[in-house]
C-alpha positions as CSV (number, residue, x, y, z in Angstrom):
1,M,58.5,208.6,122.5
2,F,57.2,211.9,123.9
3,I,54.5,212.1,121.3
4,Y,53.2,208.6,122.2
5,Y,52.9,209.3,125.9
6,F,51.3,212.7,125.2
7,N,48.8,210.9,122.9
8,V,48.0,208.4,125.7
9,F,47.7,211.2,128.3
10,L,45.4,213.3,126.0
11,T,43.2,210.3,125.2
12,Y,42.7,209.4,128.8
13,F,42.1,213.0,129.7
14,L,39.4,213.3,127.0
15,V,37.8,210.0,128.1
16,G,37.6,211.3,131.7
17,F,36.3,214.7,130.6
18,A,33.6,213.0,128.4
19,A,32.5,210.8,131.3
20,A,32.2,213.9,133.6
21,V,30.2,215.8,131.0
22,Y,28.0,212.8,130.5
23,F,27.2,212.3,134.2
24,Y,26.9,216.0,135.1
25,F,25.3,217.6,132.2
26,I,23.4,214.8,130.3
27,L,22.3,212.6,133.2
28,K,22.1,215.6,135.6
29,K,23.2,213.4,138.5
30,P,23.9,215.2,141.8
31,I,27.7,215.0,142.4
32,L,29.7,216.3,145.3
33,G,31.8,219.1,144.0
34,K,29.5,219.7,141.0
35,F,31.3,219.5,137.7
36,I,34.8,219.8,139.1
37,G,34.2,216.8,141.4
38,A,32.9,214.8,138.5
39,L,35.9,215.8,136.4
40,I,38.4,214.8,139.0
41,V,36.8,211.5,139.6
42,G,36.4,210.9,135.9
43,L,40.1,211.6,135.3
44,V,41.2,209.4,138.2
45,G,38.9,206.6,136.8
46,S,40.2,207.1,133.3
47,F,43.9,206.8,134.4
48,L,43.0,203.9,136.7
49,G,41.4,202.2,133.7
50,G,44.7,202.8,131.8
51,L,46.5,201.0,134.7
52,I,44.0,198.1,134.5
53,D,44.7,198.0,130.8
54,C,48.4,197.6,131.4
55,L,47.7,194.8,133.9
56,F,45.3,192.8,131.7
57,T,46.6,193.8,128.3
58,D,45.9,190.5,126.5
59,I,42.2,190.3,127.4
60,I,41.4,194.0,127.0
61,H,43.4,194.5,123.8
62,K,41.1,192.1,122.0
63,L,38.1,194.1,123.1
64,S,38.9,197.5,121.6
65,D,41.7,199.6,120.2
66,L,41.5,203.3,119.2
67,N,44.4,205.3,117.9
68,S,46.9,202.8,119.4
69,V,45.4,203.6,122.8
70,N,42.8,201.3,124.4
71,I,40.0,203.4,125.7
72,F,37.7,200.5,126.8
73,A,39.1,200.1,130.3
74,A,39.5,203.9,130.8
75,L,35.9,204.6,129.8
76,I,34.4,201.8,131.8
77,T,36.4,202.6,134.9
78,S,35.7,206.4,134.8
79,L,32.0,205.8,134.4
80,I,31.9,203.3,137.2
81,L,33.8,205.7,139.6
82,I,31.6,208.7,138.8
83,S,28.5,206.5,139.3
84,I,29.7,205.4,142.7
85,F,30.7,209.0,143.6
86,S,27.3,210.2,142.5
87,K,25.5,207.7,144.7
88,A,27.7,208.7,147.6
89,S,27.0,212.4,147.2
90,P,24.1,214.0,149.1
91,S,21.1,214.8,146.9
92,N,20.5,218.4,146.0
93,K,16.7,218.0,145.5
């Protein structure tokens, strides 16, 4: 049971980390708190997406499944939250 929850935690962590790297380093969006701010928002979004996955299991489960952990909701929610956070951040230009 511990290994399952560790796998879920690690998957959501990696999804949030990947979303932060994508927004900060690839898109080069100005984000409050730089990379750490993007990472925190990405992690919150990823775990919030996991909660959404639990609430709407039947609908989302049909959309995607990876390693017995659904990453669709985690990825979409973390990207949306970082996008909103990026737009709310002051521009560094």
